[in-house]
N, CA, C and O of each residue as an XYZ file, in Angstrom:
580
protein
N     153.493    117.499    125.960
C     152.175    117.114    126.138
C     151.933    115.862    125.518
O     152.196    115.643    124.336
N     151.366    114.921    126.407
C     150.992    113.670    125.835
C     149.770    113.476    125.236
O     148.887    114.333    125.261
N     149.656    112.382    124.685
C     148.245    112.276    123.841
C     147.110    112.528    124.768
O     146.272    113.334    124.363
N     146.939    112.030    125.852
C     145.787    112.059    126.576
C     145.384    113.456    126.735
O     144.252    113.796    126.392
N     146.348    114.427    127.305
C     146.008    115.849    127.397
C     145.672    116.532    126.086
O     144.898    117.488    126.028
N     146.308    115.982    124.995
C     146.100    116.722    123.728
C     144.553    116.462    123.328
O     143.801    117.337    122.898
N     144.201    115.067    123.550
C     142.840    114.634    123.253
C     141.866    115.271    123.936
O     140.825    115.579    123.354
N     142.079    115.580    125.371
C     141.331    116.515    126.185
C     141.105    117.953    125.776
O     139.990    118.457    125.912
N     142.033    118.569    125.326
C     142.093    119.851    124.786
C     141.740    120.074    123.388
O     141.071    121.052    123.053
N     142.157    119.219    122.580
C     141.717    119.596    121.185
C     141.214    118.138    120.454
O     141.909    117.615    119.583
N     140.092    117.622    120.850
C     139.685    116.247    120.393
C     139.390    116.317    118.917
O     139.490    115.266    118.285
N     139.040    117.417    118.287
C     138.706    117.406    116.898
C     139.834    117.272    115.871
O     139.629    117.200    114.660
N     141.115    117.244    116.486
C     142.223    117.189    115.609
C     142.680    115.711    115.515
O     143.642    115.374    114.824
N     141.987    114.906    116.200
C     142.377    113.484    115.937
C     141.810    112.732    114.930
O     140.581    112.795    114.888
N     142.386    111.992    114.052
C     141.749    111.205    113.224
C     140.803    110.228    113.624
O     139.820    109.943    112.940
N     141.080    109.700    114.731
C     140.145    108.451    115.319
C     138.886    109.146    115.686
O     137.840    108.548    115.434
N     138.814    110.487    116.324
C     137.585    111.180    116.564
C     136.776    111.488    115.313
O     135.551    111.542    115.418
N     137.301    111.672    114.259
C     136.629    112.113    112.958
C     135.927    110.863    112.361
O     134.822    110.907    111.820
N     136.796    109.574    112.536
C     136.325    108.365    112.036
C     135.040    107.897    112.825
O     134.027    107.468    112.272
N     135.201    108.027    114.124
C     134.000    107.906    115.032
C     132.816    108.598    114.763
O     131.706    108.098    114.578
N     133.159    109.919    114.751
C     131.959    110.778    114.286
C     131.270    110.259    112.980
O     130.057    110.064    113.058
N     131.874    110.020    111.834
C     131.320    109.691    110.672
C     130.561    108.268    110.893
O     129.427    108.104    110.443
N     131.198    107.319    111.559
C     130.415    106.137    111.958
C     129.209    106.386    112.594
O     128.114    105.990    112.192
N     129.415    107.039    113.581
C     128.135    107.395    114.474
C     127.062    108.135    113.491
O     125.893    107.751    113.488
N     127.471    109.145    112.705
C     126.536    109.839    111.794
C     125.880    108.962    110.912
O     124.692    109.160    110.656
N     126.554    107.925    110.360
C     125.864    107.244    109.273
C     125.145    106.084    109.878
O     124.093    105.738    109.340
N     125.614    105.379    111.027
C     124.893    104.399    111.574
C     123.558    105.039    112.311
O     122.572    104.327    112.503
N     123.586    106.402    112.704
C     122.386    106.927    113.158
C     121.309    107.210    112.084
O     120.103    107.089    112.300
N     121.834    107.586    110.949
C     120.915    107.765    109.754
C     120.411    106.500    109.185
O     119.302    106.469    108.653
N     121.108    105.531    109.261
C     120.516    104.290    108.766
C     119.685    103.704    109.924
O     118.630    103.187    109.555
N     119.884    103.680    110.965
C     118.922    103.386    112.150
C     117.536    104.217    112.136
O     116.445    103.682    112.337
N     117.692    105.409    111.908
C     116.555    106.414    111.768
C     115.763    106.002    110.742
O     114.554    105.920    110.955
N     116.309    105.656    109.403
C     115.569    105.269    108.327
C     114.937    103.974    108.560
O     113.787    103.824    108.148
N     115.529    103.014    109.164
C     115.034    101.791    109.532
C     113.669    101.787    110.428
O     112.666    101.114    110.190
N     113.862    102.696    111.519
C     112.758    102.906    112.477
C     111.589    103.610    111.756
O     110.452    103.323    112.129
N     111.760    104.535    110.726
C     110.656    105.164    110.229
C     110.066    104.111    109.234
O     108.841    104.184    109.142
N     110.641    103.184    108.496
C     110.165    102.387    107.676
C     109.295    101.326    108.509
O     108.168    101.000    108.135
N     109.869    100.837    109.606
C     109.245    100.047    110.484
C     107.795    100.632    111.106
O     106.736    100.015    111.228
N     108.065    101.881    111.422
C     106.857    102.501    111.819
C     105.739    102.673    110.960
O     104.586    102.392    111.288
N     106.112    103.178    109.762
C     105.156    103.348    108.532
C     104.515    102.132    108.441
O     103.292    102.151    108.582
N     105.118    100.968    108.216
C     104.629     99.571    107.763
C     103.857     99.309    108.915
O     102.680     99.043    108.673
N     104.193     99.309    110.102
C     103.285     98.840    111.213
C     102.193     99.542    111.257
O     101.175     98.895    111.500
N     102.047    101.015    111.050
C     100.861    101.819    110.921
C      99.840    101.230    109.885
O      98.624    101.129    110.048
N     100.606    100.845    108.743
C      99.832    100.417    107.676
C      98.941     98.977    107.989
O      97.816     98.673    107.591
N      99.905     98.208    108.871
C      99.377     96.981    109.262
C      98.199     97.153    110.084
O      97.228     96.410    109.941
N      98.227     98.175    111.016
C      97.098     98.392    111.985
C      95.898     98.870    111.062
O      94.776     98.406    111.262
N      96.105     99.709    110.143
C      94.874    100.339    109.402
C      94.713     99.673    108.211
O      93.899    100.181    107.438
N      95.299     98.623    107.840
C      95.296     97.814    106.527
C      93.736     97.771    106.097
O      93.359     98.262    105.032
N      92.917     97.183    106.954
C      91.620     96.908    106.484
C      90.874     98.181    105.949
O      90.268     98.186    104.878
N      90.981     99.345    106.857
C      90.413    100.486    106.503
C      90.859    100.911    105.107
O      90.068    101.298    104.247
N      92.192    100.814    104.935
C      92.766    101.428    103.692
C      92.294    100.573    102.543
O      91.867    101.139    101.536
N      92.332     99.345    102.604
C      91.935     98.469    101.503
C      90.416     98.658    101.342
O      89.968     98.466    100.212
N      89.616     98.989    102.266
C      88.240     99.350    102.210
C      87.997    100.555    101.452
O      87.027    100.689    100.705
N      88.931    101.473    101.660
C      88.948    102.957    100.975
C      89.348    102.742     99.354
O      88.767    103.357     98.460
N      90.289    101.901     99.145
C      90.700    101.915     97.758
C      90.332    100.376     97.086
O      90.721    100.024     95.972
N      89.594     99.638     97.901
C      89.424     98.236     97.506
C      88.212     97.986     96.636
O      88.330     98.554     95.550
N      87.236     97.403     96.756
C      86.120     97.078     96.028
C      85.617     98.211     95.231
O      85.548     99.309     95.784
N      85.214     98.068     93.858
C      84.668     99.114     93.187
C      83.025     98.715     93.104
O      82.578     97.644     92.692
N      82.312     99.774     93.567
C      80.967     99.588     93.694
C      80.202    100.126     92.584
O      80.668    101.088     91.974
N      79.036     99.604     92.229
C      78.150    100.066     91.085
C      76.809    100.088     91.591
O      76.477     99.563     92.654
N      75.945    100.782     90.713
C      74.529    100.968     91.114
C      73.784     99.763     90.558
O      73.712     99.629     89.337
N      73.241     98.903     91.354
C      72.374     97.789     91.002
C      71.224     98.290     90.093
O      70.666     99.376     90.248
N      70.922     97.378     89.119
C      69.827     97.782     88.198
C      69.027     96.587     88.031
O      69.520     95.622     88.616
N      68.059     96.372     87.481
C      67.089     95.303     87.544
C      67.509     94.135     86.854
O      67.039     93.065     87.240
N      68.407     94.142     85.786
C      68.767     93.099     85.108
C      70.459     93.063     84.906
O      71.082     94.022     84.450
N      71.018     91.923     85.282
C      72.405     91.901     85.006
C      72.704     91.286     83.419
O      71.948     90.531     82.809
N      73.786     91.731     83.017
C      74.160     91.155     81.743
C      74.504     89.694     81.649
O      75.101     89.166     82.587
N      74.174     89.018     80.600
C      74.569     87.651     80.498
C      76.056     87.587     80.095
O      76.698     88.599     79.816
N      76.624     86.198     80.080
C      77.989     86.123     79.736
C      78.334     86.583     78.212
O      79.252     87.265     77.756
N      77.192     85.914     77.597
C      77.300     86.259     76.064
C      77.319     87.708     75.636
O      78.006     88.155     74.718
N      76.412     88.458     76.472
C      76.334     90.027     76.294
C      77.654     90.698     76.721
O      78.177     91.575     76.032
N      78.188     90.241     77.919
C      79.578     90.730     78.188
C      80.556     90.452     77.246
O      81.346     91.317     76.867
N      80.566     89.148     76.780
C      81.465     88.740     75.783
C      81.344     89.678     74.551
O      82.417     90.095     74.117
N      80.267     90.057     73.948
C      79.946     90.985     72.932
C      80.844     92.388     73.293
O      81.747     92.835     72.585
N      80.447     92.865     74.355
C      81.005     94.215     74.757
C      82.497     94.119     74.760
O      83.189     94.959     74.186
N      83.002     93.077     75.416
C      84.569     92.796     75.395
C      84.991     92.856     74.012
O      85.884     93.661     73.747
N      84.493     92.127     73.059
C      84.935     92.015     71.677
C      84.917     93.449     71.212
O      85.889     93.715     70.505
N      84.103     94.421     71.408
C      84.041     95.692     70.804
C      85.126     96.526     71.466
O      85.795     97.283     70.762
N      85.336     96.441     72.726
C      86.357     97.299     73.381
C      87.619     96.819     73.241
O      88.510     97.649     73.057
N      87.961     95.398     73.299
C      89.294     94.728     73.128
C      89.276     93.821     71.963
O      89.130     92.611     72.136
N      89.421     94.360     70.725
C      89.389     93.544     69.474
C      90.503     92.359     69.515
O      91.673     92.638     69.776
N      90.134     91.164     69.276
C      90.936     90.182     69.143
C      91.269     89.376     70.550
O      92.030     88.409     70.579
N      90.631     89.879     71.647
C      90.695     89.338     72.846
C      89.182     88.567     73.055
O      88.147     89.092     72.644
N      89.202     87.363     73.694
C      88.151     86.644     74.023
C      87.834     86.617     75.450
O      88.723     86.538     76.297
N      86.500     86.686     75.759
C      86.259     86.600     77.384
C      86.487     84.976     77.884
O      85.935     83.962     77.457
N      87.393     85.112     78.826
C      87.827     83.820     79.220
C      87.177     83.525     80.492
O      86.624     82.429     80.586
N      87.151     84.360     81.534
C      86.530     84.049     82.896
C      85.870     85.269     83.314
O      86.348     86.367     83.029
N      84.798     85.138     83.973
C      84.050     86.094     84.661
C      83.995     85.779     86.253
O      83.363     84.784     86.604
N      84.587     86.530     87.158
C      84.514     86.520     88.483
C      83.588     87.308     89.138
O      83.809     88.516     89.227
N      82.369     86.720     89.716
C      81.408     87.557     90.439
C      81.799     87.544     91.865
O      82.053     86.496     92.457
N      81.843     88.686     92.400
C      82.011     88.603     94.018
C      80.956     88.053     94.601
O      79.855     88.319     94.119
N      81.029     87.260     95.637
C      79.995     86.410     96.334
C      80.254     86.643     97.880
O      81.342     86.695     98.454
N      79.062     86.762     98.375
C      79.325     86.867     99.970
C      78.158     85.683    100.296
O      76.980     85.766     99.951
N      78.760     84.575    101.033
C      77.901     83.507    101.510
C      77.152     82.841    100.469
O      76.006     82.437    100.670
N      77.813     82.696     99.253
C      77.203     82.054     98.098
C      76.445     82.807     97.144
O      76.147     82.320     96.053
N      76.092     84.043     97.510
C      75.157     84.932     96.852
C      76.036     86.031     96.184
O      76.989     86.566     96.750
N      75.635     86.296     94.982
C      76.413     87.286     94.157
C      76.038     88.832     94.787
O      74.883     89.247     94.887
N      77.126     89.511     95.147
C      76.983     90.793     95.599
C      76.515     91.775     94.670
O      77.331     92.109     93.811
N      75.235     92.388     94.641
C      74.736     93.019     93.797
C      75.187     94.513     93.379
O      74.756     95.063     92.366
N      76.075     95.090     94.246
C      76.542     96.378     93.989
C      77.879     96.376     93.960
O      78.448     97.387     94.372
N      78.632     95.299     93.495
C      79.951     95.166     93.316
C      80.336     94.867     91.826
O      79.619     94.138     91.140
N      81.546     95.477     91.308
C      81.900     95.287     90.000
C      82.384     93.827     89.688
O      82.906     93.173     90.591
N      82.236     93.338     88.521
C      82.787     91.868     88.374
C      84.135     92.074     87.730
O      84.472     93.121     87.176
N      84.903     90.958     87.849
C      86.275     90.822     87.146
C      86.100     90.018     85.891
O      85.408     89.000     85.936
N      86.612     90.356     84.893
C      86.592     89.664     83.612
C      88.209     89.421     83.292
O      89.092     90.260     83.474
N      88.371     88.173     82.812
C      89.790     87.901     82.285
C      89.716     87.659     80.681
O      89.079     86.752     80.145
N      90.358     88.478     80.133
C      90.306     88.264     78.648
C      91.626     87.630     78.211
O      92.675     87.822     78.825
N      91.525     86.869     77.126
C      92.651     86.025     76.624
C      92.933     86.247     75.002
O      92.001     86.182     74.200
N      94.010     86.460     74.675
C      94.423     86.330     73.205
C      95.707     85.628     73.220
O      96.727     86.259     73.497
N      95.754     84.261     72.921
C      96.958     83.688     72.878
C      97.605     83.416     74.337
O      96.964     82.783     75.175
N      98.866     83.905     74.599
C      99.340     83.960     75.905
C      99.090     85.345     76.534
O      99.526     85.556     77.666
N      98.454     86.246     75.907
C      98.276     87.524     76.503
C      97.049     87.399     77.315
O      96.139     86.682     76.901
N      96.938     88.064     78.491
C      95.814     88.126     79.243
C      95.553     89.449     79.730
O      96.520     90.124     80.085
N      94.388     89.925     79.802
C      94.038     91.407     80.494
C      92.979     91.153     81.472
O      91.986     90.517     81.120
N      93.100     91.593     82.671
C      92.225     91.554     83.863
C      91.568     92.854     83.975
O      92.286     93.754     84.411
N      90.287     93.171     83.658
C      89.460     94.354     84.001
C      88.256     94.184     84.793
O      87.664     93.106     84.853
N      87.841     95.364     85.477
C      86.708     95.349     86.208
C      85.526     95.976     85.393
O      85.676     97.054     84.818
N      84.403     95.313     85.357
C      83.347     95.556     84.565
C      81.888     95.872     85.345
O      81.529     95.090     86.225
N      81.218     96.809     85.069
C      79.853     96.939     85.519
C      78.975     95.758     85.155
O      78.739     95.682     83.949
N      78.443     94.832     85.911
C      77.708     93.923     85.411
C      76.305     94.109     84.827
O      75.692     93.208     84.254
N      75.854     95.328     85.014
C      74.543     95.896     84.477
C      74.638     96.716     83.272
O      73.672     96.720     82.508
N      75.751     97.463     82.980
C      75.948     98.132     81.759
C      76.959     97.725     80.820
O      76.882     98.046     79.634
N      78.099     96.892     81.383
C      79.075     96.526     80.618
C      80.313     97.650     80.669
O      81.312     97.498     79.967
N      80.182     98.589     81.406
C      81.071     99.789     81.310
C      82.415     99.138     82.075
O      82.394     98.501     83.128
N      83.545     99.456     81.293
C      85.004     99.259     81.787
C      85.227    100.127     82.956
O      85.234    101.334     82.719
N      85.412     99.745     84.180
C      85.754    100.406     85.279
C      87.253    100.480     85.706
O      87.620    101.115     86.695
N      88.039     99.827     84.938
C      89.718     99.928     85.254
C      90.169     98.745     85.326
O      89.471     97.776     85.026
N      91.455     98.642     85.751
C      92.349     97.515     85.801
C      92.009     97.020     87.284
O      91.711     97.700     88.266
N      92.140     95.647     87.157
C      91.955     95.008     88.684
C      93.278     95.219     89.653
O      93.228     95.164     90.882
N      94.300     95.434     88.988
C      95.588     95.716     89.709
C      95.656     97.136     89.927
O      96.207     97.804     89.052
N      95.193     97.708     90.937
C      95.260     99.178     91.202
C      96.516     99.374     92.051
O      96.689     98.668     93.045
N      97.447    100.360     91.672
C      98.683    100.555     92.225
C      98.587    100.848     93.840
O      99.371    100.336     94.640
N      97.598    101.676     94.186
C      97.299    102.086     95.570
C      97.159    101.016     96.269
O      97.818    100.951     97.306
N      96.360     99.999     95.942
C      96.076     98.743     96.587
C      97.239     97.704     96.627
O      97.518     97.007     97.603
N      97.734     97.706     95.688
C      99.244     96.782     95.614
C     100.326     97.633     96.667
O     100.960     96.997     97.509
N     100.448     98.865     96.560
C     101.462     99.487     97.641
C     101.059     99.265     99.035
O     101.907     98.976     99.879
N      99.639     99.400     99.366
C      99.175     99.276    100.779
C      99.407     97.784    101.100
O      99.886     97.613    102.221
N      99.181     96.660    100.381
C      99.604     95.444    100.670
C     100.898     95.069    100.669
O     101.242     94.200    101.469
N     101.837     95.640     99.794
C     103.177     95.443    100.051
C     103.704     96.098    101.323
O     104.418     95.434    102.074
N     103.391     97.377    101.612
C     103.888     97.988    102.686
C     103.465     97.195    104.060
O     104.249     97.008    104.990
N     102.142     96.773    104.038
C     101.743     96.039    105.007
C     102.456     94.658    105.309
O     102.516     94.181    106.442
N     102.908     94.154    104.349
C     103.577     92.935    104.340
C     105.042     93.089    104.592
O     105.719     92.069    104.720
N     105.597     94.276    104.675
C     107.028     94.555    104.657
C     107.719     94.115    106.101
O     108.876     93.695    106.143
N     106.929     94.248    107.219
C     107.516     93.821    108.587
C     107.665     92.420    108.591
O     108.571     92.004    109.313
N     106.908     91.463    107.877
C     107.141     89.984    107.750
C     108.512     89.679    107.087
O     108.864     88.514    106.905
């Protein structure tokens, strides 16, 4: 029996067929994962604005008086001993301070810096400015580029 007839009757016995099967299997798995990643990141790109809005700005309840920079500095000194208030970033819309958004403060002690979100009316610490969910969304949306 020649090689061609043997190939037609029992193809699973040939080394070449087993090699081609493994190559086909792993190339298919790799391409499937690639298509999955591109699909997910493309979806993130389409819905990026909605997702950032969902986990984006931190809102506060406006009150009649905002704290001054000196008052914020005193609150920061109590909460983070040794750190000094370096910068206060107030969210603005067309030059006006947005009344219902948290402010971002940068604290410094030598070369160490901390960035926190504070309520501009009460001085309450609202968390870190670098939220993992937001960073992940931005990274995944940037992946196709």
